[in-house]
MINU-639092 format. One record per residue (C-alpha): residue in one letter; x, y, z. Coordinates in steps of 0.02 Angstrom, whole numbers, padded with zeros to 5 digits, always signed. Example, Ala and Ser with C-alpha at 12.3 -4.5 7.8 and 13.67 -1.06 7.14 Angstrom:
<rs>
A+00615-00225+00390/S+00684-00053+00357/
</rs>
This chain:
<rs>
M+07277+06521+04477/L+07093+06466+04475/V+06960+06597+04446/P+06841+06601+04594/D+06656+06633+04587/A+06557+06739+04707/V+06577+06617+04850/G+06760+06582+04821/N+06743+06413+04734/P+06837+06376+04575/M+06714+06372+04430/F+06738+06290+04261/G+06612+06261+04124/F+06596+06162+03966/L+06589+06325+03866/E+06642+06371+03692/A+06772+06507+03666/E+06645+06628+03597/E+06530+06597+03746/M+06666+06649+03866/S+06665+06830+03806/A+06483+06854+03850/D+06448+06746+04000/V+06600+06740+04113/E+06597+06865+04254/W+06758+06918+04339/Q+06744+06969+04520/N+06853+07015+04668/V+07015+07017+04570/T+07147+07131+04648/F+07312+07193+04581/G+07428+07235+04725/T+07366+07294+04894/N+07271+07455+04855/N+07083+07429+04868/I+07052+07581+04757/C+07098+07471+04610/D+06946+07366+04644/E+06836+07496+04562/L+06937+07481+04403/I+06887+07298+04381/P+06762+07280+04240/Q+06595+07198+04265/T+06598+07115+04094/E+06728+07068+03967/S+06666+07185+03832/T+06660+07347+03932/F+06788+07445+04026/V+06702+07602+04097/Y+06763+07741+04212/S+06636+07845+04307/T+06657+08030+04348/E+06675+07991+04533/T+06811+07868+04495/S+06905+07997+04393/K+06895+08121+04535/K+06963+07995+04659/L+07105+07954+04544/F+07143+08138+04518/L+07150+08165+04707/Y+07253+08007+04731/F+07379+08055+04598/G+07367+08243+04620/E+07553+08268+04635/L+07593+08162+04480/N+07600+08235+04307/M+07488+08185+04166/F+07622+08079+04083/F+07634+07962+04232/F+07444+07950+04240/I+07436+07898+04059/F+07573+07770+04088/L+07479+07697+04235/F+07319+07690+04134/L+07404+07595+03993/L+07488+07478+04116/L+07323+07434+04199/K+07244+07406+04032/T+07386+07291+03980/L+07376+07194+04144/H+07190+07176+04122/A+07209+07110+03947/S+07344+06987+04003/W+07239+06930+04149/K+07090+06906+04035/E+07192+06790+03924/V+07257+06688+04072/S+07086+06674+04150/W+07005+06623+03987/C+07138+06487+03961/L+07118+06417+04135/A+06928+06420+04127/Y+06913+06343+03955/L+06841+06167+03958/R+06761+06056+03828/P+06690+05881+03843/S+06836+05804+03750/V+07002+05826+03661/H+06987+05763+03482/R+07109+05726+03343/D+07041+05645+03187/G+07110+05489+03105/D+07061+05339+03001/L+07024+05250+03163/V+06992+05339+03327/L+07029+05271+03500/G+06933+05339+03647/G+07022+05370+03810/F+06941+05404+03978/F+07063+05470+04108/P+07032+05546+04281/L+07099+05723+04256/Y+06986+05821+04370/Y+06849+05788+04495/T+06686+05876+04527/N+06606+05875+04698/Q+06418+05858+04703/D+06293+05852+04844/P+06220+05675+04846/D+06042+05740+04868/I+06059+05858+04721/S+06140+05719+04619/R+05991+05605+04647/L+05869+05743+04604/S+05965+05796+04450/F+05936+05630+04365/L+05757+05687+04340/F+05812+05834+04236/T+05924+05870+04088/P+06107+05881+04143/K+06181+06054+04154/A+06292+06117+04016/Y+06433+06158+04134/I+06512+06087+04291/R+06637+06146+04419/A+06805+06061+04435/S+06837+06040+04621/R+07003+05953+04609/W+07134+05932+04474/F+07239+05775+04459/W+07386+05840+04360/K+07489+05687+04401/N+07364+05584+04302/Y+07404+05682+04145/Q+07543+05556+04121/Y+07403+05435+04069/V+07360+05552+03925/L+07541+05572+03876/A+07566+05383+03874/F+07410+05371+03766/Y+07481+05502+03646/F+07652+05420+03644/A+07587+05249+03597/I+07475+05319+03458/E+07617+05425+03392/E+07735+05275+03388/I+07608+05171+03292/N+07572+05310+03168/K+07756+05338+03135/G+07798+05153+03120/S+07764+05041+02972/Q+07741+04876+03061/L+07567+04906+03128/L+07420+04979+03032/P+07516+05043+02880/N+07421+05174+02782/V+07303+05191+02931/T+07314+05340+03048/L+07253+05323+03227/G+07161+05470+03301/F+07106+05497+03479/Q+06969+05571+03582/V+07009+05602+03764/Y+06874+05620+03896/N+06881+05651+04081/A+06830+05502+04188/I+06731+05584+04328/A+06710+05459+04468/S+06541+05504+04544/D+06362+05443+04533/H+06302+05597+04442/F+06440+05610+04311/A+06494+05427+04297/L+06418+05410+04123/W+06432+05591+04069/S+06585+05572+03960/T+06526+05403+03895/L+06364+05479+03831/H+06461+05623+03754/W+06570+05498+03662/L+06424+05392+03604/C+06310+05535+03553/G+06441+05645+03470/T+06364+05806+03537/D+06408+05927+03674/I+06241+05892+03757/P+06222+05705+03788/L+06065+05627+03715/P+06042+05449+03777/N+05988+05319+03647/Y+06036+05436+03504/N+06185+05436+03388/C+06204+05603+03305/Q+06359+05559+03205/T+06338+05487+03032/H+06519+05438+03002/R+06598+05371+03157/K+06771+05297+03162/F+06783+05248+03345/A+06868+05081+03368/A+06874+05051+03555/V+06877+05130+03726/I+07024+05131+03848/A+06958+05173+04020/G+06950+05131+04201/T+07059+05170+04351/S+06917+05098+04454/A+06812+04944+04425/A+06653+05042+04458/F+06684+05163+04315/S+06733+05021+04198/A+06577+04924+04245/E+06462+05071+04216/T+06547+05114+04053/G+06543+04933+03998/T+06357+04921+04036/I+06309+05068+03928/L+06425+05012+03788/E+06329+04849+03780/L+06175+04949+03731/Y+06265+05010+03574/K+06347+04846+03522/F+06224+04798+03385/P+06289+04805+03205/Q+06268+04971+03119/S+06308+05031+02945/S+06452+05137+03005/F+06619+05076+03069/C+06571+05056+03251/L+06663+04935+03366/F+06611+04956+03547/F+06724+04863+03666/Q+06826+04925+03813/V+07003+04889+03871/T+07035+04940+04052/Y+07201+04997+04122/G+07153+04996+04306/P+07184+04857+04432/F+07117+04686+04389/D+06943+04652+04454/T+06856+04483+04453/I+06687+04568+04427/L+06740+04633+04257/S+06800+04460+04207/D+06620+04398+04202/K+06596+04386+04014/H+06410+04355+04031/Q+06386+04525+04111/Y+06530+04618+04026/P+06569+04527+03865/S+06653+04680+03787/V+06769+04725+03931/Y+06951+04669+03932/Q+07077+04704+04068/M+07259+04745+04036/A+07311+04724+04217/P+07357+04545+04264/T+07267+04455+04404/D+07333+04486+04577/S+07307+04308+04639/T+07491+04297+04685/L+07484+04458+04785/V+07438+04360+04941/H+07596+04257+04927/A+07700+04414+04902/V+07628+04495+05059/I+07653+04337+05162/S+07834+04324+05103/L+07868+04503+05159/L+07788+04470+05329/L+07891+04313+05356/H+08050+04400+05298/F+08039+04528+05438/G+07959+04410+05565/W+07794+04505+05573/T+07666+04383+05643/W+07540+04504+05719/V+07454+04614+05589/A+07297+04716+05563/I+07201+04705+05399/F+07099+04845+05317/V+07001+04795+05162/S+06864+04876+05060/N+06687+04825+05100/D+06652+04737+04936/V+06662+04567+04853/K+06843+04588+04801/G+06893+04641+04976/E+06806+04489+05049/H+06893+04375+04925/F+07064+04448+04964/L+07031+04439+05151/G+06982+04256+05140/D+07135+04208+05038/L+07252+04308+05149/K+07186+04234+05311/A+07197+04057+05242/E+07378+04081+05191/M+07420+04168+05355/L+07349+04022+05452/K+07466+03904+05358/K+07617+04012+05397/G+07577+04047+05580/I+07532+04231+05559/C+07389+04300+05662/V+07264+04440+05635/A+07253+04568+05774/L+07117+04674+05693/T+07008+04663+05539/K+06919+04821+05480/K+06818+04848+05323/L+06840+05018+05245/P+06682+05124+05230/A+06606+05114+05057/T+06580+05273+04958/K+06518+05305+04783/I+06572+05486+04777/M+06759+05511+04786/Y+06821+05644+04907/A+06646+05657+04978/S+06614+05658+05166/S+06617+05483+05238/D+06646+05393+05401/I+06830+05404+05443/T+06816+05360+05627/F+06891+05191+05586/M+07059+05279+05584/S+07049+05295+05773/K+07061+05105+05786/I+07230+05111+05702/R+07308+05196+05852/A+07227+05072+05971/S+07287+04922+05871/S+07423+04821+05957/A+07492+04771+05787/N+07631+04876+05714/V+07601+04815+05537/H+07442+04856+05442/I+07390+04782+05275/L+07284+04895+05166/Y+07185+04828+05018/G+07036+04904+04931/E+06961+04996+04785/V+07026+05167+04736/A+06883+05261+04818/S+06908+05171+04983/L+07096+05198+04978/I+07075+05383+04944/N+06960+05395+05095/V+07100+05319+05199/D+07222+05439+05119/I+07114+05590+05161/A+07083+05526+05337/A+07270+05517+05363/E+07274+05707+05356/F+07168+05715+05514/F+07222+05555+05602/L+07410+05560+05607/T+07475+05389+05653/T+07657+05350+05687/G+07741+05189+05732/K+07643+05088+05604/V+07709+05002+05449/W+07584+04999+05307/I+07587+04866+05172/M+07481+04920+05024/T+07431+04845+04859/A+07469+04903+04683/K+07313+05014+04683/W+07404+05132+04800/D+07501+05192+04649/I+07338+05267+04586/V+07303+05348+04753/V+07477+05424+04762/Y+07454+05498+04589/E+07283+05568+04631/T+07328+05657+04793/D+07436+05806+04829/H+07454+05817+05016/M+07594+05744+05116/L+07554+05569+05180/H+07632+05583+05352/S+07550+05423+05414/F+07611+05321+05266/H+07792+05375+05265/G+07899+05219+05256/S+07757+05109+05195/F+07775+04967+05071/S+07676+04941+04912/F+07674+04803+04784/S+07675+04844+04600/P+07677+04722+04453/H+07850+04720+04379/K+07863+04822+04220/G+08001+04867+04101/E+08057+05040+04050/V+07971+05093+03889/P+08107+05151+03768/G+08087+05330+03712/F+07950+05376+03834/R+08059+05479+03948/H+08131+05573+03799/F+07953+05602+03738/L+07906+05679+03905/Q+08060+05790+03903/T+08029+05857+03729/T+07841+05864+03707/K+07757+06036+03711/P+07576+06096+03711/S+07605+06168+03538/Q+07620+05989+03472/Y+07443+05955+03532/P+07349+06119+03502/E+07181+06034+03522/D+07225+05976+03699/F+07170+06115+03815/Y+07221+06008+03966/F+07402+06015+03912/S+07393+06204+03893/K+07313+06223+04065/L+07449+06116+04144/W+07587+06214+04059/L+07514+06383+04106/N+07474+06328+04282/F+07650+06270+04325/F+07762+06372+04208/D+07660+06535+04204/C+07675+06545+04016/S+07598+06475+03857/L+07682+06432+03694/P+07622+06494+03525/G+07522+06364+03433/S+07443+06293+03590/Q+07261+06309+03639/C+07296+06463+03744/G+07411+06547+03620/R+07563+06647+03672/I+07556+06707+03851/G+07713+06770+03933/V+07886+06711+03887/C+07935+06529+03917/P+08119+06492+03950/P+08199+06391+03812/N+08228+06239+03924/T+08050+06230+03990/S+08002+06047+04001/L+07891+05928+04097/E+08052+05865+04176/F+08056+06024+04280/M+07883+06006+04355/P+07868+06032+04543/G+07927+05886+04648/N+07752+05838+04702/I+07700+05817+04519/D+07812+05679+04455/L+07773+05646+04272/M+07940+05568+04227/T+07919+05406+04325/L+07815+05280+04229/S+07665+05228+04334/D+07577+05059+04324/S+07422+05134+04244/S+07524+05226+04112/Y+07614+05064+04070/F+07448+04974+04050/I+07380+05115+03940/Y+07533+05101+03827/N+07507+04913+03812/A+07320+04934+03785/V+07346+05047+03634/Y+07467+04923+03557/A+07351+04778+03595/L+07209+04864+03501/A+07327+04907+03359/H+07381+04725+03341/V+07202+04664+03337/L+07145+04796+03212/H+07298+04762+03105/K+07258+04577+03100/M+07075+04607+03059/L+07114+04727+02918/L+07240+04603+02846/E+07109+04466+02847/K+06983+04580+02766/A+07109+04628+02631/E+07146+04445+02597/V+06964+04402+02564/G+06952+04552+02447/S+06797+04634+02518/S+06705+04751+02401/E+06649+04865+02542/N+06719+05039+02547/A+06849+05094+02670/E+06731+05202+02770/Q+06616+05055+02806/P+06727+04903+02816/G+06589+04802+02898/L+06687+04743+03049/L+06568+04691+03187/P+06610+04694+03373/W+06596+04506+03396/Q+06724+04481+03258/L+06860+04562+03364/H+06829+04465+03525/P+06911+04301+03472/H+07064+04396+03414/L+07073+04494+03577/K+07066+04334+03678/K+07207+04255+03576/M+07307+04414+03555/E+07488+04402+03610/F+07636+04513+03570/T+07799+04575+03644/N+07803+04759+03686/S+07951+04875+03664/A+08005+04841+03845/G+08027+04656+03802/F+07877+04588+03899/S+07744+04471+03831/I+07571+04549+03829/F+07409+04452+03814/L+07228+04475+03867/D+07190+04293+03909/E+07143+04302+04093/E+07191+04121+04121/R+07371+04167+04080/Q+07369+04340+04159/H+07457+04308+04322/V+07585+04422+04400/A+07744+04321+04407/Q+07848+04463+04481/Y+07810+04609+04595/D+07915+04761+04631/I+07917+04809+04816/Q+07920+04996+04836/N+07953+05103+04989/T+07855+05267+05003/L+07959+05417+05054/N+07878+05582+05100/F+07969+05748+05108/P+07916+05924+05157/G+07813+06019+05030/G+07715+05868+04972/L+07864+05786+04887/R+07845+05600+04874/M+07950+05463+04801/L+07927+05277+04776/V+08093+05186+04796/K+08110+05007+04738/V+08182+04906+04882/G+08147+04728+04829/E+08065+04603+04714/F+07953+04451+04731/F+07963+04307+04608/F+07815+04190+04619/K+07891+04046+04520/R+08053+04037+04617/P+08083+03900+04746/Q+08032+03924+04926/G+08152+04039+05016/Q+08216+04119+04856/S+08059+04207+04799/L+08088+04368+04898/V+08236+04485+04877/V+08242+04639+04990/N+08379+04769+05008/E+08355+04827+05186/D+08487+04962+05169/L+08372+05060+05052/I+08220+05052+05166/E+08163+05209+05256/W+08061+05154+05407/P+07914+05252+05479/V+07937+05373+05621/G+07908+05310+05797/F+08010+05150+05802/T+08161+05130+05914/E+08229+04977+05825/T+08246+04931+05643/P+08173+04832+05570/P+08023+04857+05685/Q+07938+04711+05768/S+07755+04665+05758/V+07718+04515+05866/C+07586+04471+05994/S+07717+04389+06102/H+07903+04409+06087/S+07994+04261+06017/C+08049+04122+06131/G+08235+04104+06113/P+08333+03942+06116/G+08309+03851+06279/F+08125+03898+06288/S+07966+03827+06218/K+07803+03919+06190/I+07636+03877+06266/P+07481+03955+06184/Q+07380+04075+06289/E+07205+04013+06318/G+07072+04102+06218/R+07195+04199+06109/P+07270+04169+05935/V+07413+04049+05916/C+07535+04195+05897/C+07502+04242+06078/F+07599+04126+06190/T+07702+04113+06348/C+07884+04062+06349/I+07936+03929+06475/F+08109+03863+06512/C+08142+03688+06449/P+08129+03556+06586/E+08270+03445+06645/R+08356+03342+06511/H+08268+03442+06373/I+08330+03576+06255/S+08267+03685+06113/N+08396+03744+05987/Q+08282+03855+05884/T+08176+04009+05906/D+07991+03988+05946/A+08005+03800+05972/E+07837+03716+05992/Q+07910+03594+06117/C+08077+03550+06191/I+08168+03395+06132/H+08244+03264+06244/C+08432+03248+06248/P+08501+03074+06209/K+08542+02965+06356/H+08729+02993+06338/E+08710+03183+06330/Y+08647+03318+06446/P+08582+03496+06417/N+08692+03645+06453/R+08643+03781+06574/N+08548+03880+06441/R+08458+03723+06381/D+08496+03760+06200/R+08612+03614+06158/C+08661+03443+06220/L+08835+03407+06284/P+08918+03236+06299/K+08909+03167+06475/I+09063+03121+06576/L+09074+02938+06625/D+09088+02929+06814/F+09080+02804+06957/L+09123+02793+07141/S+09310+02785+07121/F+09449+02776+07247/E+09507+02948+07192/D+09343+03033+07236/S+09334+03116+07404/L+09184+03011+07450/G+09262+02850+07387/M+09426+02892+07471/A+09340+02925+07637/L+09244+02761+07630/T+09402+02668+07583/H+09495+02741+07731/V+09352+02697+07847/A+09343+02519+07781/L+09529+02493+07796/S+09532+02570+07970/F+09397+02454+08032/S+09481+02309+07947/V+09643+02349+08038/L+09546+02370+08200/T+09466+02200+08174/V+09635+02121+08144/V+09702+02204+08301/I+09556+02141+08405/M+09579+01969+08333/A+09762+01976+08379/I+09716+02029+08555/F+09595+01885+08570/V+09723+01762+08504/K+09853+01830+08624/H+09732+01819+08770/R+09650+01661+08714/D+09682+01575+08880/T+09605+01712+08985/A+09440+01687+09070/I+09342+01815+08970/V+09396+01743+08802/K+09359+01565+08855/A+09194+01610+08939/N+09118+01682+08775/N+09155+01536+08658/R+09323+01572+08585/T+09285+01485+08419/L+09128+01587+08385/S+09222+01747+08427/Y+09356+01706+08301/T+09224+01663+08170/L+09133+01825+08203/L+09292+01928+08193/I+09342+01847+08030/S+09169+01876+07955/L+09173+02058+08012/L+09343+02079+07933/L+09272+02012+07770/C+09122+02128+07789/F+09238+02278+07801/L+09340+02218+07654/C+09189+02174+07545/S+09139+02357+07549/L+09291+02391+07441/L+09210+02290+07301/F+09081+02430+07285/I+09216+02562+07256/G+09307+02578+07091/R+09258+02548+06910/P+09130+02410+06910/N+09140+02258+06799/T+09042+02097+06785/A+09149+02003+06910/T+09142+02140+07042/C+08955+02162+07018/I+08927+01976+07055/L+09053+01971+07198/Q+08976+02124+07279/Q+08810+02042+07312/M+08875+01865+07339/T+09008+01919+07464/F+08892+02040+07551/G+08756+01911+07574/L+08869+01769+07631/V+08987+01859+07750/F+08846+01952+07834/T+08753+01789+07851/V+08905+01713+07937/A+08921+01867+08049/V+08739+01873+08101/S+08726+01684+08121/S+08882+01691+08230/V+08797+01818+08340/L+08644+01706+08346/A+08754+01558+08392/K+08839+01658+08530/T+08670+01711+08598/I+08605+01532+08600/T+08768+01476+08681/V+08742+01600+08823/V+08565+01540+08850/L+08617+01357+08848/A+08763+01392+08965/F+08648+01469+09093/K+08523+01330+09082/V+08658+01195+09095/T+08734+01273+09252/G+08567+01284+09335/P+08511+01147+09458/G+08412+01006+09377/R+08453+01052+09196/R+08480+00911+09071/M+08539+01008+08917/R+08723+00990+08951/H+08745+00872+08803/L+08686+01010+08682/L+08816+01132+08747/V+08954+01001+08758/S+08918+00935+08583/G+08936+01113+08508/A+08761+01114+08433/P+08752+01307+08422/N+08901+01304+08306/Y+08799+01214+08174/I+08689+01367+08156/I+08825+01454+08055/P+08842+01326+07913/I+08656+01296+07908/C+08615+01482+07887/T+08759+01504+07768/L+08696+01360+07662/I+08522+01436+07655/Q+08593+01606+07601/L+08705+01521+07475/T+08553+01437+07400/I+08463+01603+07383/C+08617+01682+07304/G+08637+01535+07186/F+08457+01553+07129/W+08488+01740+07107/M+08644+01716+07004/G+08562+01582+06900/T+08407+01680+06854/N+08448+01866+06844/P+08622+01906+06907/P+08688+02081+06934/Y+08760+02169+06784/I+08846+02331+06736/D+08723+02475+06711/T+08728+02662+06686/D+08632+02800+06772/A+08623+02949+06654/Y+08504+03056+06754/S+08553+03058+06937/E+08697+03182+06916/H+08695+03327+06794/G+08820+03304+06654/H+08877+03133+06712/I+08841+02953+06669/I+08862+02850+06825/L+08932+02676+06796/L+08862+02558+06926/C+08802+02382+06957/N+08621+02341+06931/K+08552+02219+07057/G+08471+02117+06919/S+08333+02031+07015/L+08270+02147+07151/T+08167+02005+07221/A+08322+01901+07252/F+08411+02051+07327/Y+08269+02083+07448/C+08264+01897+07489/V+08446+01907+07540/L+08411+02060+07645/G+08255+01978+07715/F+08349+01824+07769/L+08482+01932+07851/G+08346+02033+07935/S+08262+01875+08000/L+08425+01813+08075/A+08459+01983+08151/L+08283+01994+08223/L+08297+01818+08296/S+08466+01859+08371/F+08398+02021+08444/T+08249+01930+08520/V+08352+01791+08600/A+08483+01911+08662/F+08351+02027+08733/L+08273+01884+08831/A+08442+01829+08899/K+08510+02001+08942/N+08470+01983+09130/L+08542+01809+09156/P+08658+01809+09311/D+08818+01756+09229/T+08979+01844+09264/F+09032+01856+09082/N+08856+01862+09012/E+08873+01958+08846/A+08686+01950+08806/K+08669+02136+08841/F+08805+02178+08715/L+08732+02059+08588/T+08562+02140+08610/F+08632+02314+08583/S+08736+02257+08433/M+08581+02183+08350/L+08485+02341+08388/V+08619+02443+08298/F+08624+02318+08154/C+08435+02320+08129/S+08427+02509+08146/V+08559+02532+08011/W+08475+02418+07885/V+08299+02479+07922/T+08361+02655+07890/F+08456+02595+07738/L+08303+02541+07639/P+08212+02710+07619/V+08374+02807+07602/Y+08438+02684+07473/H+08283+02702+07367/S+08282+02892+07377/S+08463+02911+07324/K+08537+02892+07150/G+08702+02872+07064/K+08860+02869+07166/V+08765+02920+07322/M+08664+02760+07313/V+08822+02656+07302/A+08902+02756+07442/M+08746+02730+07547/E+08759+02543+07527/V+08944+02546+07574/F+08906+02655+07723/S+08772+02534+07783/I+08892+02389+07769/L+09025+02481+07867/A+08904+02551+07996/S+08821+02383+08033/S+08988+02293+08039/A+09062+02426+08150/G+08911+02413+08263/L+08938+02227+08286/L+09124+02249+08313/G+09107+02391+08436/C+08960+02326+08537/I+09026+02148+08558/F+09215+02159+08563/L+09259+02330+08631/P+09188+02290+08806/K+09295+02134+08811/C+09449+02231+08760/Y+09406+02353+08898/V+09408+02211+09025/I+09567+02138+08954/F+09665+02300+08959/I+09579+02410+09090/R+09500+02285+09211/S+09628+02148+09195/E+09600+02098+09378/N+09429+02037+09329/N+09501+01929+09190/T+09572+01797+09314/L+09499+01643+09395/T+09501+01724+09571/G+09410+01877+09505/L+09290+01767+09413/K+09243+01673+09574/T+09227+01833+09676/R+09110+01914+09549/K+09014+01752+09532/N+08978+01741+09721/V+08927+01922+09731/R+08808+01909+09584/G+08741+01744+09648/N+08696+01818+09818/R+08609+01966+09734/Y+08513+01846+09625/S+08462+01738+09777/K+08400+01891+09869/N+08296+01942+09720/I+08219+01769+09709/N+08173+01770+09894/R+08087+01940+09877/I+07977+01873+09734/
</rs>
């Protein structure tokens, strides 16, 4: 419903009502679809002329119609023209300000419309006098709630008797145009008191202005605050120049040396970083991108956020500074939006000044991004209320807003207020006419059309939500009350001292109000404490809102959670995930934003070289280690008596185990040991039964019995290694093993020496018969046994074997076994046995070719070869095995070596006794002796 100029742009001017009738030109307005009506459009407001040619055309066009219908059409067109003229005049009417007089007047600067200017023309125009009119390029009707909150607070104070009794507050509302050219336009209008701003001049003789409420952006507040400082000197009139801002808190404005007259209603957002971090940790988002404005405040926020993220293990995937602009909605670099799509992070944090945020908002129209969760600051509330298009890219985003209470009566005020109640406010009339196509009598536009009886701001289009209290409106309401409390206190103090000055010039100076503003504290109607002391202005509670976008530009902020800064760790954040609407493009909810997926239980993470700590590789926990939590830095070792399960996420108690007789391995070894023991007893019985035969007598019957008994004990001592070990069995294992094997091997050595001595005694000219007859070889057994007993005694006296456990050789089991104690003593025992075996092997090998009929040197040599082979193989295998296998290996070596001695020495004799019994007689002995002797004599002769 805007009136276009010749090039199609909406044009508005700061023009008086009487100027409109002479200067406004109406062009290209059509009624219906017939172009012939274009010639009926007047060129000026004051004339309405028909030419002769026009009349002829109309006569031809309506030739078949009677004169009555022609007159009716003429009157209808005239009525439509008059109605259109009224609507156009109402929509085009603009003045520098909206004014209502009062004893004290508060100035309000609110962003209601925006004017777009070419930067080059703007720089040039500073050299000339500003134009008397401007063009409104964009209307922010959502921001009119700021004005209504301003009106509501002033009206409450005027009606009440608690604050400023007998004093009426007036107002003067200006548009806050955020651009270089017009940044100070309204401020100069307010200071000068004229329609044409005259810097350094005050054209008003009786001014009642008390303070200024301004600033959705820090830049506008700073510029306004700078120029207000030029007018702060005491004057004769009642002039108090200080500013209270309702925009987001900015540390620049808190510099009292540069802006001593600027106070901020918004609390500091120092706790905002903690709120953002809590939300990230709640959803497990550890890989984020950060977009901040390219200014001091953005740098400060970025530094604080990164420091806190580093403490909590959150990493930054991308950091981008938003392009700076000093002209809102002007062309700027928006190519940074292309990096959003390329970002590997699914969560983006957006923080910046209003102008930068609006640039992002506009860029979102051209760079549609899906699959990204945006976390935005409280300033986004301003952006949402200053834009009309649908934010596709920011659907499902989160924003933080300082917690605020519901102002009692404000919603009812919005439902019932009408433009006729504020006839001086042409903005209200424009809004009403623009959205309801009618105007009420008593308003600035007068009666236009017919308004339904239930017409109310509550029924505004869905994309213009005036019923939900915004943060800025809440701060404006508090700012008016803060000024009222300070002025009330100052007037009371002045009344107490009984000043003689008149009411029009009370003599209050600006610096007199500053101490009261700093100490000011009150409780607003919502029940919240309000103060302007920046040291106490910290947001203790944030509301977390979820942005929902609907077709047709409808937008809604839904509260989904809260953040309480002063609550204990873990209780500060409350989120209702059921109310959250997530962005489009995610297959799982809540979406994930991580550099590397979490390492589950049983895994530990290893950082990737050259990348942030959030980027890691998951590795399975090693043996005997577990991790029972997600993203474990390292696996923990299970206790000795426990073992990890298959998933390596918990430790299980180990089962106590040992080489028992019930085990298949233990049972097999037991059967083998008993079998060989029975075989040894059988052989011994055979030898006892055939003790008088030649073969038993010829091989030293006593040594054979000793050897068989020692071998029987060797087989039986292996049973000490099977079963549950105890201290007694652990000691007996090694003692019995060492002694009985010493007896066995020394018996073999004695038998070998006996064979050698027997051959040498029977030879011609030998004089060693007394050694053989005296039984000297038999003394080898007790001597060797005594030496081994000494070694074992030293072993048992210094570090004897003891019961030990092996918790690592078998998974899930603790093996109960005997520890050797002193390995040195154990290897000494084995070394002594090895020495005897090697000596026996050497002697037997040298005597294997002696020409004796029953020479067993060959069998003794082979038995020692088997014995040495078993124990030489035993050592490496024994050391490479663990647990029950190690014990079984030792038992097997005992059985194998003993069986080797038994089989190699005694089985051939049993063969002769049972199979070749004819050779086991004296006649056979002599026959074999002569044959062998002749062969031996022939061999000697050949040599």
